[in-house]
N, C-alpha and C positions, 0 to 999 in steps of 0.2 A: 375535658375537651368536649365541646358540643358536637352534635351530629353534623352540622354544617361545616364546622372546622375540620372534622375528620374527613368529610367528603372532599373538601378543598385540598387537604394534604394528600389524599389518594390520587386526585387528579394531577397535582404537581409531580408526585412521584412517578405516576404512570408516564407522564410526558418526559421525565428524566430518563426513565427506562428506554422509551422509544428513541430518544436522542442518542443515548449510549449505544443502543443496538445498531442504529444507522451509522454511527461513527465506526463501530467495530466492523461492520460490513464494508465500509469505504476503505478501511485499513487492509482488510483481506483482499479486496480488489487491487489495491496498490501493490500488495505483496505478490499477487498472481502476475501482475504486469511486469514486475521485476523478474520474476521467474521466467516468464516468456522471453524477456529480453536476454537473460542469461543463456537460456536454451538456444535462442537464435544465434547469439554470439558464439557459443560453443560449437554449434554446427558449422558456422562459417569458418571458424578457426581450424576445425578438423578437416573440412572439405576443401576450402579454398582461402587460406589465410591471406594471400596476397591481394584479395579483392576488397579487404577492409580499407576504407579511406576516410580521413578526417580533414575537412577543408582547412587549408593553411598549415596543417601539421604533417601531411603525407605527400610523397612524391607520386606522380602519375605513372612513370616508367612503363610505357607500352599498353596502357589501358585507356579506353575512352571513359568518360564519366558514366555512361549508360551501363558499363560492365562492372562498375564498382558498387559496393555496399557502403553507402554514405552514413557515417556516424557523426551526429551533431552534438553540441554541448549538452543538451538535455539528456541524451542517451548516455554520455560519459558520466554525468552526475548520477543518473539512475543506476548505473552499474557500480558505483562506489560501494564497496563492501560495508563500510561503516554505516551508510544510509540504510542498507538492506537489513543489517542487524538491528538498527534502531526501530525499523518498522516492526520486526518481530517482537521487540521489547514493548512497543506501543500496543500491539495486539494482545499480549499477555496482560498488560496493565488494564486495558479496556475490558477484557474478559472478566477480570476480577471485579471491576467496577459494575458491570452488568449483573454479575452474580449477587453482589452485595445489594444493589438496588432492588433486584427481584425479591431478595430475602426480606428487605425492609418493607416492600409492598405487601408481601404475604403476611407479615406481622400486623398490618393494618386491616386485613380482611377478617 
């Protein structure tokens, strides 16, 4: 392999490492957001469970909309345990990918 080919391979691999690291960071942010939602929901359920409201799914019974904690479809999807577990799986997979790419890059140096 010529010097130019090796240089190009290093550049491509460096870009792959950067992309994988960005993806890993995005997955971690997603997991933190899930965590914050779960914490928020847990606090509401502990302190005032009757304030949870999902439009079209819940009855108002004595509350005005301003008094309710509105749960929309995106929040319900985000709180699905299967999705949360899948994010954890994706994080571990991407961590392994980043480690392997960094190792490959070190071998080229």
